[in-house]
C-alpha positions in Angstrom: 12.2 -29.3 24.4 14.4 -26.8 22.4 13.6 -25.1 19.5 16.1 -23.3 17.2 14.7 -20.6 15.4 16.7 -18.9 12.2 17.9 -14.8 13.5 15.8 -12.0 12.5 15.0 -8.6 14.2 11.2 -9.7 13.9 12.1 -13.1 16.1 14.4 -11.2 18.5 12.0 -8.2 18.8 9.0 -10.7 19.7 11.3 -12.7 22.3 11.9 -9.6 23.8 8.6 -8.0 24.0 6.3 -8.4 27.1 5.0 -12.1 26.9 1.6 -11.2 28.0 1.0 -8.2 25.6 -1.4 -9.0 22.9 0.2 -9.2 19.5 -2.5 -10.1 17.2 -6.7 -9.6 17.5 -9.1 -11.3 15.1 -12.1 -8.9 15.2 -14.9 -11.2 13.7 -13.9 -14.0 16.2 -12.5 -11.7 18.7 -9.8 -14.0 19.5 -6.7 -12.5 20.5 -3.1 -13.7 20.9 -0.4 -12.3 23.0 3.4 -12.6 21.6 4.1 -15.4 24.0 1.5 -17.5 22.3 2.6 -16.2 19.0 6.8 -17.2 20.0 5.3 -20.6 20.5 3.2 -21.0 17.3 5.9 -20.1 15.5 8.1 -22.6 16.9 5.8 -25.3 16.4 5.1 -24.2 12.9 8.6 -24.1 12.0 9.1 -27.6 13.1 5.9 -28.8 11.0 7.6 -27.4 8.3 10.9 -29.2 8.7 8.7 -32.5 9.2 6.9 -32.0 5.9 9.8 -31.1 3.8 12.4 -33.6 5.0 14.9 -30.7 5.4 17.2 -29.5 8.0 17.7 -25.7 9.6 20.3 -25.5 6.8 18.6 -26.9 3.8 15.4 -25.4 4.1 17.3 -21.6 3.8 16.3 -20.0 1.0 13.2 -22.5 -0.2 10.5 -20.7 -1.5 7.5 -21.4 0.7 4.0 -20.4 -1.2 1.6 -19.9 1.3 -2.6 -18.8 0.8 -4.1 -17.9 4.1 -6.5 -15.5 5.2 -5.7 -12.2 7.1 -5.4 -13.4 10.9 -2.8 -15.4 13.4 -2.1 -18.1 10.8 -1.0 -15.9 8.3 1.1 -14.2 10.6 2.2 -17.8 12.0 2.9 -19.0 9.0 5.1 -15.8 7.4 7.3 -16.0 10.7 7.4 -19.4 10.4 9.0 -18.9 7.0 11.1 -16.7 8.0 12.1 -18.5 11.3 13.3 -21.5 8.4 15.9 -18.7 6.6 13.5 -19.5 3.9 11.7 -17.4 1.6 7.7 -16.2 2.0 5.8 -16.5 -0.9 2.3 -15.1 -0.5 -0.1 -15.7 -2.5 -3.7 -13.6 -2.9 -6.8 -15.5 -2.2 -8.6 -13.5 -5.1 -6.3 -14.3 -7.9 -8.0 -16.7 -10.4 -6.0 -20.5 -10.5 -3.7 -19.6 -13.4 -2.7 -16.3 -12.0 -1.5 -18.3 -8.9 0.3 -21.1 -10.8 2.1 -18.9 -12.7 3.7 -17.5 -9.4 4.1 -21.1 -7.9 5.9 -21.9 -10.9 7.7 -18.6 -11.5 9.3 -18.6 -7.9 9.8 -22.6 -8.3 8.1 -23.1 -5.0 8.9 -26.1 -2.8 5.6 -26.3 -0.7 2.3 -24.8 -1.0 0.4 -24.1 1.7 -3.2 -23.5 2.3 -5.9 -22.8 4.9 -8.7 -24.7 5.4 -10.8 -21.7 3.7 -8.8 -22.1 0.7 -8.0 -25.6 0.4 -10.6 -25.9 -2.9 -8.8 -23.4 -4.2 -5.5 -24.5 -3.3 -6.6 -28.3 -4.8 -7.9 -26.4 -8.5 -4.2 -24.9 -8.5 -2.9 -28.1 -8.2 -4.7 -29.8 -10.6 -3.3 -29.0 -13.8 -0.4 -26.4 -15.4 2.3 -26.5 -12.7 6.0 -27.3 -13.6 6.5 -29.3 -10.2 4.2 -30.2 -8.2 4.9 -28.9 -4.5 4.4 -30.0 -1.3 0.8 -29.5 -0.1 0.1 -28.5 3.1 -3.2 -27.7 4.6 -3.6 -25.4 7.4 -6.0 -27.7 10.5 -7.4 -24.5 12.0 -5.9 -24.9 15.3 -3.0 -22.4 14.7 -0.3 -24.4 16.1 -1.0 -23.5 19.8 0.4 -25.5 21.9 0.0 -25.9 25.9 3.5 -26.7 25.9 6.0 -23.4 26.2 8.8 -24.4 24.5 12.1 -23.3 25.0 13.2 -21.1 22.0 16.5 -19.9 21.0 17.6 -17.5 18.2 20.6 -18.9 16.0 22.2 -18.3 12.7 21.3 -20.9 10.4 24.1 -20.2 7.7 26.8 -17.7 6.9 24.6 -16.2 4.3 20.9 -15.1 5.4 18.9 -16.6 2.5 15.8 -15.9 3.5 13.1 -13.1 3.3 10.1 -12.4 1.2 9.0 -12.6 -2.7 6.4 -10.4 -3.5 5.3 -10.0 -7.2 4.9 -6.9 -9.5 1.8 -5.5 -11.1 3.0 -6.5 -14.5 1.1 -3.6 -16.3 3.3 -4.4 -19.1 4.1 -7.9 -18.8 4.5 -10.9 -16.8 4.5 -9.8 -13.2 7.8 -10.2 -11.8 9.1 -11.9 -8.7 11.1 -9.1 -6.3 12.9 -10.8 -3.7 13.1 -8.9 -0.5 16.3 -10.3 2.0 15.3 -10.3 5.7 18.2 -7.4 5.5 15.9 -5.4 3.5 12.3 -6.1 5.4 14.3 -5.1 8.4 15.9 -2.1 7.0 12.1 -0.8 5.8 10.8 -1.9 9.3 13.4 0.3 11.0 13.2 3.1 9.0 9.1 3.4 9.6 9.5 3.0 13.3 12.0 5.5 13.1 9.6 7.9 11.3 6.6 7.1 12.4 7.0 6.0 16.2 5.1 2.7 16.4 5.1 2.0 20.1 3.6 -1.0 22.2 0.9 1.4 23.0 -0.6 1.8 19.7 -3.5 -0.5 17.9 -3.1 -0.5 14.6 -6.4 -1.3 12.7 -5.2 -3.5 9.4 -7.7 -3.9 6.5 -5.4 -4.5 3.2 -4.3 -7.3 1.6 -1.1 -9.2 2.7 0.1 -9.6 -0.7 1.4 -6.2 -1.1 4.2 -4.5 0.7 1.8 -1.8 2.2 -0.2 -4.6 4.2 2.7 -7.1 4.7 5.9 -4.8 6.1 4.0 -1.1 6.6 0.9 -2.8 8.9 2.4 -6.1 10.2 5.7 -6.3 10.4 6.8 -2.8 11.7 4.3 -2.7 14.5 5.4 -6.5 15.3 8.9 -5.1 15.6 7.5 -2.2 18.0 5.5 -4.5 20.1 2.0 -3.0 18.7 -1.3 -4.7 18.7 -3.0 -5.8 15.1 -6.6 -6.3 14.6 -7.2 -8.0 11.5 -10.7 -6.8 9.7 -10.1 -8.0 6.4 -11.8 -7.6 3.9 -12.6 -4.1 3.9 -16.2 -3.1 4.9 -16.9 0.5 5.3 -19.7 0.2 7.8 -18.4 -2.1 10.0 -15.1 0.2 10.4 -16.8 2.7 11.5 -18.7 0.5 13.6 -15.5 -1.0 15.1 -14.1 2.6 15.6 -17.1 3.7 17.3 -17.5 0.8 19.6 -15.1 2.3 22.6 -16.8 5.7 22.7 -20.5 4.2 21.9 -23.2 4.6 25.0 -22.8 2.2 27.2 -26.1 -0.4 26.2 -25.0 0.3 22.7 -21.4 -0.6 23.1 -22.5 -3.7 25.2 -24.4 -4.7 22.5 -21.9 -4.5 19.6 -19.1 -6.3 21.5 -21.3 -9.2 22.7 -19.7 -11.6 20.3 -16.4 -10.5 20.4 -15.4 -10.8 24.0 -11.9 -13.5 23.0 -9.3 -14.7 25.5 -5.7 -13.5 25.6 -3.3 -16.5 27.8 -7.1 -17.4 29.8 -8.4 -14.4 30.7 -11.3 -12.9 29.0 -11.4 -9.3 27.4 -13.5 -7.5 25.1 -10.8 -6.3 22.5 -13.4 -3.7 20.8 -12.8 -1.8 24.1 -9.5 -0.9 23.1 -9.2 2.6 21.0 -7.3 2.2 17.7 -4.6 4.7 17.7 -3.5 4.3 13.9 -4.8 3.4 10.5 -3.2 3.1 7.2 -5.6 2.7 3.6 -5.2 3.7 0.4 -7.5 6.8 -1.2 -10.3 4.9 -1.8 -11.0 3.6 1.5 -10.6 7.5 3.1 -13.1 8.3 0.1 -15.7 5.4 1.4 -14.9 6.1 4.8 -16.1 9.9 4.5 -19.1 9.2 2.4 -20.6 6.4 4.6 -20.0 8.7 7.9 -22.8 10.8 6.6 -25.5 7.8 7.0 -24.5 6.5 10.5 -26.9 7.0 13.3 -26.3 10.2 15.2 -25.0 8.1 18.1 -22.4 6.5 16.0 -21.5 9.6 13.8 -20.7 11.1 16.8 -18.5 8.3 18.5 -16.8 7.6 14.8 -15.8 11.2 15.2 -14.6 10.7 18.6 -12.8 7.6 17.5 -10.9 9.5 14.7 -9.7 12.8 16.5 -6.2 13.1 16.9 -6.3 12.5 20.4 -7.5 8.9 19.8 -6.2 7.9 16.2 -2.8 9.4 16.6 -1.8 8.3 12.8 -3.5 8.1 9.9 -1.9 7.0 6.4 -2.8 7.4 2.9 -0.7 5.9 0.2 -0.2 3.4 -2.3 -2.2 6.1 -4.5 -2.3 9.7 -4.9 -4.2 11.4 -2.4 -7.1 13.7 -3.8 -7.5 17.0 -2.0 -11.4 16.8 -1.2 -10.4 13.8 0.6 -7.8 15.0 2.4 -9.7 18.4 3.8 -12.9 16.3 4.0 -11.3 13.9 6.7 -9.6 16.9 8.0 -12.8 18.5 9.0 -14.6 15.4 10.1 -12.0 14.3 12.6 -11.7 18.2 14.0 -8.0 18.5 12.6 -6.3 14.8 11.6 -4.2 15.4 8.5 -3.6 12.5 6.5 -0.1 11.4 6.3 0.9 10.8 2.5 3.9 8.5 1.6 5.6 6.9 -1.6 6.7 3.3 -1.8 7.1 0.5 -4.2 7.4 -3.4 -4.4 11.5 -3.4 -4.7 12.1 -0.3 -2.4 9.3 -0.5 0.6 8.5 3.0 2.1 11.0 5.7 0.6 9.8 8.8 1.1 7.5 9.9 3.9 5.6 13.3 5.3 6.6 13.9 8.7 4.1 13.3 12.4 4.6 17.3 12.9 1.5 19.0 11.1 3.6 20.8 9.4 5.8 18.7 7.5 2.4 16.8 6.5 2.7 19.0 3.2 -0.7 19.1 0.6 0.0 17.2 -2.6 3.6 16.2 -1.2 5.3 13.1 -0.2 7.8 14.6 2.2 11.3 13.4 2.6 13.7 10.8 2.1 13.3 8.3 4.9 15.6 7.3 7.6 18.7 5.3 5.8 17.1 5.8 2.3 19.3 8.1 -0.3 16.9 9.4 -2.9 18.0 11.7 -5.8 16.1 13.2 -9.0 17.7 12.5 -12.4 16.7 15.0 -15.4 16.9 13.9 -18.6 17.4 15.9 -21.9 14.8 15.3 -24.5 16.9 16.7 -27.3 19.9 14.8 -26.5 19.3 12.0 -24.4 21.8 13.5 -21.3 20.9 12.8 -17.9 21.8 15.4 -15.3 21.4 15.0 -11.6 19.2 18.1 -10.1 21.3 18.8 -7.2 20.1 20.6 -4.1 19.6 23.9 -4.4 19.1 24.0 -8.1 15.8 22.6 -8.7 14.8 26.0 -10.3 15.7 26.2 -14.4 18.1 28.8 -14.5 17.4 29.4 -18.2 13.4 29.2 -18.3 12.7 30.1 -14.4 10.8 26.6 -14.8 10.7 23.6 -11.9 13.2 20.9 -13.1 11.3 17.9 -13.1 13.1 14.1 -13.1 13.0 10.3 -12.0 13.1 9.5 -8.3 16.1 7.1 -8.0 17.2 5.3 -4.8 19.6 3.6 -2.9 20.2 2.0 0.6 19.3 -1.3 2.4 15.8 -0.7 1.9 16.4 -1.3 -1.9 16.1 -4.9 -3.2 18.8 -6.8 -5.0 17.0 -7.7 -7.9 14.2 -10.0 -9.5 14.0 -13.5 -9.1 16.0 -15.5 -12.0 15.4 -12.3 -14.5 19.2 -10.4 -14.7 18.2 -8.2 -17.7 15.3 -7.0 -15.9 17.4 -6.1 -12.9 20.1 -4.8 -14.8 17.4 -2.2 -16.5 16.5 -0.8 -13.7 19.7 0.1 -12.0 21.9 2.7 -12.9 25.6 1.8 -13.5 26.7 3.7 -10.0 24.5 1.6 -8.1 20.5 3.5 -8.0 17.3 2.0 -8.1 15.4 3.5 -10.9 11.6 4.2 -9.5 10.1 5.1 -13.2 8.2 8.0 -11.1 8.9 11.6 -12.0 8.9 14.3 -9.2 10.3 17.9 -8.1 11.4 19.2 -5.1 10.0 22.0 -3.4 10.5 24.1 -0.5 7.5 24.8 1.5 6.9 27.4 4.1 7.2 25.9 7.8 8.0 22.7 6.4 11.3 20.8 6.3 12.7 22.1 9.1 13.5 19.1 10.9 10.7 18.9 13.7 9.8 15.5 12.6 12.9 14.2 12.8 16.7 15.1 11.5 15.4 13.3 8.5 12.9 15.6 7.2 14.7 18.5 6.0 14.6 20.6 3.3 12.5 20.9 -0.2 10.0 18.2 0.3 9.3 15.8 -3.0 5.7 16.4 -5.0 5.2 13.1 -7.0 4.3 13.9 -11.0 3.3 10.6 -12.1 4.7 7.9 -13.9 7.6 8.2 -16.6 5.2 6.2 -18.8 2.0 6.9 -17.6 1.7 10.2 -15.8 3.8 12.5 -17.5 2.5 14.1 -21.2 4.5 15.8 -23.3 2.3 18.1 -25.9 3.0 21.0 -27.6 6.8 20.9 -26.2 5.6 21.4 -22.8 5.2 18.2 -20.0 2.0 17.9 -18.3 2.1 16.4 -14.6 -1.5 14.4 -15.3 -1.3 14.0 -11.5 -1.5 18.1 -11.2 -4.4 17.6 -13.6 -6.4 15.2 -11.5 -6.2 17.1 -8.2 -7.3 20.3 -9.9 -10.3 17.7 -11.5 -10.9 16.3 -8.1 -11.7 20.1 -6.7 -14.7 20.3 -8.6 -18.0 19.4 -7.0 -19.4 17.5 -10.0 -17.0 15.4 -10.0 -16.1 11.8 -7.8 -13.2 10.4 -9.2 -11.0 11.1 -12.5 -7.9 9.5 -14.4 -6.1 12.1 -16.8 -4.2 10.2 -19.6 -2.4 11.1 -22.6 -3.8 10.6 -25.9 -1.8 10.3 -29.4 -2.1 13.9 -31.4 -0.6 14.8 -35.2 -0.5 18.5 -34.2 0.8 18.0 -30.5 2.7 14.7 -29.7 0.2 14.2 -27.3 -2.8 16.0 -25.9 -4.4 16.3 -22.3 -7.6 13.6 -22.0 -9.6 13.2 -18.6 -11.8 9.8 -18.1 -14.1 11.0 -15.3 -16.9 9.8 -12.9 -19.5 12.7 -12.3 -21.0 12.8 -8.5 -24.5 12.3 -8.1 -24.6 14.6 -5.3 -25.0 18.1 -7.6 -27.3 16.8 -10.0 -25.5 18.5 -12.9 -24.3 16.8 -16.0 -20.8 17.7 -17.2 -19.3 18.2 -20.8 -16.0 19.1 -22.3 -16.7 22.5 -22.4 -17.8 22.6 -18.8 -15.2 20.9 -17.7 -12.4 23.2 -19.7 -14.3 26.0 -18.5 -13.8 25.3 -14.9 -10.9 24.7 -15.4 -9.6 27.6 -16.9 -9.1 29.8 -13.9 -6.9 26.9 -11.7 -4.2 25.9 -14.6 -2.2 26.6 -17.7 -3.7 26.3 -20.8 -1.8 23.6 -21.8 -2.5 21.3 -18.9 -6.7 21.6 -19.8 -8.1 18.3 -21.0 -8.7 18.3 -24.7 -11.0 15.1 -24.6 -13.0 13.6 -21.7 -15.6 10.6 -21.5 -17.6 9.7 -18.8 -17.8 6.6 -16.9 -19.6 5.1 -14.1 -16.5 4.1 -12.6 -12.9 3.8 -12.5 -11.4 0.2 -12.5 -9.1 0.1 -10.0 -6.8 -2.8 -8.8 -6.5 -4.4 -4.8 -4.1 -1.2 -4.1 -6.8 1.6 -5.1 -4.7 1.9 -8.5 -5.7 2.8 -12.0 -4.0 0.4 -14.6 -4.2 3.5 -17.4 -2.5 1.9 -20.2 -5.4 -0.6 -20.0 -7.8 2.6 -19.1 -7.3 4.2 -22.3 -7.8 1.0 -24.5 -10.9 0.5 -22.8 -12.5 3.4 -22.5 -11.1 5.4 -26.1 -10.5 2.1 -28.2 -7.3 1.7 -30.0 -7.8 4.8 -32.1 -9.4 7.9 -30.6 -13.0 8.2 -30.7 -14.4 11.6 -32.6 -17.5 11.8 -30.5 -17.9 13.1 -26.8 -20.5 12.2 -24.9 -21.6 13.6 -21.3 -24.7 12.5 -18.8 -27.6 13.6 -17.9 -27.7 12.9 -13.8 -31.9 13.3 -14.2 -32.3 10.6 -16.2 -28.8 8.9 -16.5 -29.0 9.1 -20.5 -26.1 9.5 -22.4 -26.2 12.7 -24.2 -23.7 13.1 -27.4 -22.1 16.4 -28.0 -19.1 17.1 -30.7 -17.6 19.8 -28.4 -14.0 19.5 -28.7 -11.0 21.9 -27.2 
């Protein structure tokens, strides 16, 4: 029997990869799956979708298929099977409450809702009420569509217009989430630019600890390694001790290694193999994860610490990437010290565009505080807005310094190219608002460009040349206008995080009759130093580090900063929850010895 799959760069690559090579590993069970098994499973899953819907190859094109499946082989098969139908995959986060899942199903107008057995009860809860139209429901049986019969697979174009792709939903900080439609052309361009810049290879083993309803987990850590023929090992949800154990396993003394791996012997094409013996070469995560990795390493056993340091050294972990939020300098420096020189690579991206900017593989091109240069095929520009007239002008290369004030010019990052999405699902008004009249996507993120000595000279590739980009923050939440000056919240956060008394912080703008806005900090103090912190002590510590108008005039101490799955802080919500709708007058600090709030009236 011959099964036809819709032609895509990802399926073409999988068809060409060495069939016996490992494509996917499930860490918990130790099961591993080859590229030939993956292709066969995708073919069977695609046929099941056609049978379920009663549609043919042409009529299912462009339909939305929602799925709620745990990280692992079944997720990969389901996603690729939807793409193989030329349909639009809508991944659902199992952590979302039922009303949010219903909203996504309604908004995407999903024809089908697929659930794994693990989430069957939640799926049934979603289907009980509140849906505009009940989608066809299909529950995976856990067999992973594995067949002993190798089908002949052919790739062909199901329609003149490629209508398939993926729909991811924005976080919706100011309104209901919007569906971002990424065509297969977008996804291919996003993966290929990363392939060129980060040099994924069949020899790579990527440890996957990220959620799969964000661009970071789907494109960077799933589709691109599949395009390259790499192996993906799923280990979600993230557990810091389990990750250190996995990383260290290949380098532990034989007795300990055997004890750890005895439950992780799986089969690939019938051959038993202990997949924990394969060193991890590629690890991409968010700053929160890197911070927890650093802290947890201190409490590991001596042997585990030693093996872990070998595992994450530049010799074995060839690429460690941080993204989805700004990387604090203490974490960057701490990781480099722990690993013996492995510098975390920072990059910049968003749901609508995939990855847009990145530092390079060469050490000189991993610039502290920078997200690097536009990736291959990505066009980027900075658009400056005059506060008084509202007029906009492009900051041309070579004109990054204002000739009158001598200050660095700040502008919004705007992007163009094949990686950029075409629009929000069924929302032309929102789409029009986010694009300029000449076709550039307005990211809402503000940045400066700056030349850095010995960086940006093309060592990492022809794309990594010229001044590097430094993110200053979101246009609305991270650029604070105080007394006629613009303050980057991210810059102030970097300086606060360099203080030993601070574990985490977020800098926000509060209304001020005198200044328009004033700088305020929300701080999580460290339990290592045993020292208290007050607004006065914070201001004193920052005076030698940053200009006076950038120093916070208000501060609140909290036990923890609320973050989403990708480690981001919603600053609008943070201001409301911490400072209230109107400013609080009294400030507080915490005596760490007694954990007792101490009120003080110090103002800056």
